N, C-alpha and C positions, 0 to 999 in steps of 0.2 A: 061543325056540325053539318052532315049533309044526310041526303036519302040514297041510298043504294039501290042497284039495280032491281032488287027484289022488294022496295018499299020500307028495307030495315033501315032504321036511324043509325047512321054512323057517326062517331064521335072523334073528331081530328084532335091529335095531341099538341098542343102548344106548351112548349117548355116554359115553366116559371124562370123569373130571375135568377132564383138561385142555382136553377140546372144550367144556365148559361155558362160557357166557357170563360174562364178568367182571362184577361190580356195578358200576353206575355211580356217578359222584361224587354224584349225588343221592340214591342208596340208601344209600350209606354216610354223607354227611354229614348229611342232615335229622335222622336219629333222634338225634344228638348235640348238636342246637341248643340245648335247654334246659341241657344241661350246660355246653356252652360258655359260654351266656350268664352262667351262674351263677360259672362260674369268673372269668370277664371282671368281673363285677360286684365281685367280691370283691378283684380286683386294682386295679381305678380306682374303686371305692367311689361309682360314680354311675352313675344307669340309663341315661342318655343317650350317656355316654361309653362305657358297656359294650355298648351296641347299635352304636357306630360301631365299637368295636373287633370285635366278631364280624363286622360284615359286611366289614371290610379283611380279616380272617382267612380268612372264606368265599371272597374274591376271589383272594387269594393261593394258598389251598389248591387252587382251581379251576383257576388258570392252572399250578400246578405239578403238578397230578394226574399228569401222565404219569410223573413221577418216582416216584411212590409203589409200593413194591414190594407187590405182590398177595400174600396170605397172610400178610403182617405186620401189626402192631399201627396199625390207623388210627387209634383215638382218640388213641393216644400221638402218632402223626406230626401230628395237627389239634391238639392241644394244645400240641405244641411251636410250631407254626406261631404259635399264639396268643400263647403268651410272648413269643416273638422278636417278632411286631408290636407286643406292649405295650413291649418294651425300646426298639423303635426310634422309637416314637411319643412317647415322654415322656423327659424328663431325670431321669437317676437322682436330683439334687438336689431334685426336685420331688416325686417319686413312691416314690423307692425308699429307705424307712430300713431299708437292709439292715444286718447284721451283716458288718464288713469281713472278708473271704476269709482273710487271713492271720490274724486274730486266731480265727476259726472253724477253720482247720485246726489251730490251736497247741492247742485244747482236746482233752482225752481223748474218746475215743469213748464216747458214754452209750448206756446199754441202754435200748432201745424198750420199753416196759411192755406188756403183753397188749393186744391188738388190740381186744378186749372192752371194755377200760376206757374210753376216751374216746367210743365211741357210746353208751354207758351214760352218761356225764357229760352228752353232747349232750341225751340224751333227758330227762334229770332235771332241767336247768336252763332257765330262762324263755327264750323265743327273742330277748327283747330285751337281755337279759342276754349272751347268747352273742354276738350281732351286735356289741353294743358291745366286749365283749373281744376279739373277734377283729380288729375295726377298729384296735384298739390295738397289736396284735402287728406287729414287723416285717414287710415283705412276705415275706422268704426264710422266715419262720416261718409266715404266712398262707397262702401258696400250697401248702407241702407239708401242713397241718393240713388244708385243703380237700379236697386231692387224696386224701389218704389216708383221711380220716375221713367225707367226705361223698360223694366221688367213688367212694371204695373201690378207687382204682387202685393196683395192686401196687406194689412198691418198684421192680423193673425199668422198669415204665412211667414212674413219678416219676422215675427216674434218668434216662430216655431225655427226657422232658418238659423237664426242669430243666437238663439236661447236666451233671450232676454224678454223681459216684460213689454207687452204693448205700450205701457207708459213711457218706457224708457226708447221704445221705437219711434214715436211721435216726438218725445223731446230730442233725440238724437237726428231726427229728420229734419227738424225745423232749425236746429243749429246748422246743420250740414247745406240745407238751402239758402242761409242767411251768409255763410261763409263763400258758397259758389256764388252769390249775386254779388257780395262784395269784390269777389276777386275778380268776376267780370268788369265789374263798373271801374276799377283802377286799371285793368288791362288795357294797354293803348292798341286801337283798332291797326291793323297792318294790311292797308290797302283796304278795296271794297270788295266785300264777301257776300255771294249770294245766300239768301235765308237756305237753311237746310232744316229736315224734318228730325226730330229727336232720334231717328233710327240711323243717322249719320254717326250715332256714339258707339253703334256696333263696330267693332274691329275687324278687319278683313284680314287680319293676320300681323 
């Protein structure tokens, strides 16, 4: 609001949030490209296949972008498409060394240790050892530990991405962390390795 040259009060127009233009698909999706590739790589464990998976994910997401609800979690929406694309593109027998659902649900809920513990573990271990240890995990463990400890996704995000209850996420994460710690504890050290940050888990291809 201001005063015009003739002393008349002028009202400036300030658009409401509802009038603001919505972000485009490119504006939302491109910043996630590296994270999407990283998640895809640890699912398929192959650089070329990871690129194909990400490309197919982005094509599907673009086609279905009209169904995305603004102001909701776009990253969770994208990663869920990526996970579903992965499941649709490969056979469970070949790629998914998962724990049977019935067996998993029969286990008691495990308490998740401090969220600071695993990032510290990742920082203190050599990246090659970490990669080998993660590659040996069943995919149901591998995906949850990557989402939580590398991508820093929240429990509700992971629940949405994996289409499982939050309690299952927490139980699976606790078991994945335990399996990773045990694998690292029995893995012989191969020479002296400098400490690396958790970001070293990101594949460069």
